[in-house]
C-alpha positions as CSV (number, residue, x, y, z in Angstrom):
1,X,-24.6,7.4,-2.5
2,X,-23.8,3.9,-3.8
3,X,-20.5,2.6,-2.3
4,X,-20.7,-1.1,-3.1
5,X,-22.7,-3.5,-5.3
6,X,-23.0,-7.2,-5.2
7,X,-24.8,-8.8,-8.2
8,X,-24.7,-10.8,-11.4
9,X,-23.2,-9.6,-14.6
10,X,-25.9,-9.8,-17.2
11,X,-24.3,-7.9,-20.0
12,X,-20.9,-6.7,-21.1
13,X,-20.4,-3.4,-23.0
14,X,-17.3,-1.8,-24.4
15,X,-16.4,0.1,-21.2
16,X,-19.1,-1.0,-18.8
17,X,-20.9,-4.0,-17.2
18,X,-24.6,-4.3,-16.6
19,X,-25.0,-5.7,-13.1
20,X,-28.2,-7.2,-11.9
21,X,-28.7,-6.4,-8.2
22,X,-32.0,-7.7,-6.8
23,X,-33.7,-7.3,-10.2
24,X,-32.3,-3.8,-10.9
25,X,-29.8,-3.4,-13.7
26,X,-26.9,-1.0,-12.9
27,X,-24.5,0.2,-15.6
28,X,-21.1,0.2,-14.0
29,X,-18.0,1.6,-15.9
30,X,-14.9,-0.4,-15.2
31,X,-11.2,-0.4,-16.3
32,X,-10.0,-2.7,-19.1
33,X,-8.1,-4.8,-16.6
34,X,-11.1,-5.3,-14.4
35,X,-13.3,-6.1,-17.4
36,X,-10.8,-8.8,-18.5
37,X,-10.8,-10.2,-15.0
38,X,-14.6,-10.5,-15.0
39,X,-14.5,-13.1,-17.7
40,X,-18.2,-13.6,-18.6
41,X,-21.8,-13.1,-17.8
42,X,-23.9,-14.9,-15.2
43,X,-21.2,-14.7,-12.5
44,X,-21.7,-12.9,-9.2
45,X,-19.3,-10.2,-8.4
46,X,-18.7,-7.6,-5.7
47,X,-17.5,-4.2,-6.8
48,X,-16.4,-1.2,-4.8
49,X,-18.2,1.8,-6.3
50,X,-17.4,5.4,-6.9
51,X,-20.8,7.2,-7.5
52,X,-20.0,10.2,-9.6
53,X,-22.7,12.9,-9.6
54,X,-22.8,16.1,-11.7
55,X,-25.6,18.6,-12.4
56,X,-26.6,16.7,-15.6
57,X,-25.5,13.1,-15.0
58,X,-24.8,10.3,-12.6
59,X,-22.4,7.4,-13.3
60,X,-21.1,4.4,-11.4
61,X,-17.5,3.4,-11.6
62,X,-16.6,-0.1,-10.3
63,X,-13.4,-1.6,-8.9
64,X,-12.4,-5.1,-7.9
65,X,-10.3,-3.7,-5.2
66,X,-10.6,-0.7,-2.9
67,X,-7.0,0.3,-3.7
68,X,-7.8,0.9,-7.4
69,X,-10.8,3.0,-6.4
70,X,-8.6,5.1,-4.2
71,X,-6.2,5.7,-7.1
72,X,-9.1,6.6,-9.3
73,X,-10.4,9.1,-6.8
74,X,-7.0,10.7,-6.5
75,X,-6.7,11.0,-10.3
76,X,-10.0,12.9,-10.6
77,X,-8.8,15.5,-8.2
78,X,-6.3,16.7,-10.8
79,X,-7.4,19.6,-12.9
80,X,-8.5,18.4,-16.4
81,X,-8.8,14.7,-15.3
82,X,-12.4,13.6,-15.3
83,X,-13.7,10.1,-14.4
84,X,-13.6,8.9,-18.0
85,X,-10.0,9.9,-18.5
86,X,-9.1,8.5,-15.0
87,X,-10.5,5.1,-16.1
88,X,-8.5,5.3,-19.3
89,X,-5.4,6.0,-17.3
90,X,-6.0,3.0,-15.1
91,X,-6.6,0.9,-18.2
92,X,-3.4,2.1,-19.8
93,X,-1.0,1.2,-17.0
94,X,-0.6,-1.2,-14.1
95,X,-1.6,0.5,-10.8
96,X,1.8,0.0,-9.2
97,X,3.7,1.3,-12.3
98,X,1.4,4.3,-12.4
99,X,2.0,5.2,-8.8
100,X,5.7,4.8,-9.2
101,X,5.8,7.0,-12.3
102,X,3.8,9.7,-10.6
103,X,5.9,9.7,-7.4
104,X,9.1,9.7,-9.4
105,X,8.0,12.5,-11.7
106,X,8.4,10.2,-14.7
107,X,6.6,12.5,-17.2
108,X,7.9,10.5,-20.2
109,X,6.3,7.3,-19.0
110,X,3.1,9.0,-18.0
111,X,2.8,10.6,-21.4
112,X,2.7,7.2,-23.1
113,X,-0.8,6.6,-21.7
114,X,-3.6,7.2,-24.2
115,X,-5.2,10.6,-23.7
116,X,-2.3,11.9,-21.6
117,X,0.0,14.5,-23.2
118,X,3.1,16.0,-21.7
119,X,1.3,18.8,-20.0
120,X,-1.3,16.5,-18.4
121,X,1.6,14.1,-17.3
122,X,3.4,17.0,-15.7
123,X,0.2,18.1,-13.9
124,X,-0.4,14.6,-12.7
125,X,3.0,14.3,-11.2
126,X,3.0,17.8,-9.7
127,X,-0.4,17.5,-8.0
128,X,-0.2,13.9,-6.8
129,X,3.5,13.3,-6.1
130,X,3.9,12.4,-2.4
131,X,0.1,12.0,-1.9
132,X,-0.3,8.4,-3.0
133,X,1.3,6.5,-0.1
134,X,-2.1,5.2,0.9
135,X,-2.5,3.4,-2.5
136,X,1.0,2.1,-3.0
137,X,2.5,-1.2,-1.9
138,X,0.2,-4.2,-1.8
139,X,-2.2,-5.7,-4.3
140,X,0.2,-5.9,-7.3
141,X,-2.0,-8.2,-9.4
142,X,-5.4,-6.5,-9.4
143,X,-5.7,-6.9,-13.2
144,X,-4.9,-10.6,-13.1
145,X,-7.4,-11.6,-10.4
146,X,-10.4,-13.6,-11.3
147,X,-13.8,-12.2,-10.3
148,X,-14.4,-14.8,-7.6
149,X,-11.1,-14.1,-6.0
150,X,-11.7,-10.3,-6.0
151,X,-15.2,-10.9,-4.6
152,X,-13.8,-13.1,-1.8
153,X,-11.2,-10.6,-0.9
154,X,-13.7,-7.7,-0.8
155,X,-16.0,-9.7,1.4
156,X,-13.1,-10.6,3.7
157,X,-12.1,-7.0,4.0
158,X,-15.6,-5.9,4.7
159,X,-15.8,-8.6,7.5
160,X,-12.6,-7.3,9.1
161,X,-13.9,-3.7,8.9
162,X,-17.1,-4.8,10.5
163,X,-15.0,-6.2,13.4
164,X,-13.6,-2.7,13.9
165,X,-10.2,-2.9,12.1
166,X,-9.1,-0.1,9.7
167,X,-9.1,-0.7,6.0
168,X,-5.3,-0.4,5.9
169,X,-4.8,-3.0,8.6
170,X,-7.4,-5.3,7.0
171,X,-5.8,-5.1,3.5
172,X,-2.4,-5.9,4.8
173,X,-3.6,-9.0,6.7
174,X,-5.8,-10.2,3.9
175,X,-3.0,-9.8,1.3
176,X,-0.8,-12.0,3.5
177,X,-3.6,-14.5,4.1
178,X,-4.2,-14.8,0.4
179,X,-0.5,-15.7,-0.1
180,X,-0.9,-18.5,2.4
181,X,-4.4,-19.5,1.2
182,X,-4.6,-18.6,-2.5
183,X,-7.9,-20.4,-2.9
184,X,-9.3,-19.6,0.5
185,X,-13.0,-18.9,1.3
186,X,-14.1,-15.7,3.0
187,X,-14.2,-17.3,6.4
188,X,-10.8,-19.0,5.9
189,X,-9.2,-15.7,4.9
190,X,-10.8,-13.9,7.8
191,X,-9.6,-16.5,10.3
192,X,-6.1,-16.5,8.8
193,X,-6.0,-12.7,8.9
194,X,-7.0,-12.6,12.5
195,X,-4.2,-15.1,13.3
196,X,-1.8,-12.6,11.8
197,X,-3.0,-9.8,14.0
198,X,-0.2,-8.7,16.4
């Protein structure tokens, strides 16, 4: 299973990027917001990956932030919501607004998303309400981040996890560190995050 890719964007498609990783080109499907953040080709990025496997197909779905991946993976547990529609949902609404609408049972707002009718909106709210606490809260500007910033944050998170901290702890510390050091390098963010540790 592929969980993470670090490589160079060599081609942009309507709903995907072709990522060169050590000479191998991977087609990675991304949300519109992530695609806009990854402004051009020839830039190195790190993407969290959901490797979706069926009897007849394998597809890679990429995310600038683990939180967006977790929301995607929650969406595809809902009956009738496949990975393609889940990506459309993430493209149609800010992640925080989406979580709020689901948790509040706001069917009217959910039904405004392309590809989601009233019945699907009701099902989303019914099946996911109360189960998205792990993806709410931080990271309110995923769609606005530049690729370099997203890559730095992912590397810093991975470094903290390698030191034995949980993803939840690491994300909280890194989010705070980025507020204090918006242009910080990986090592600067990690040092700052460690200084915030209780």
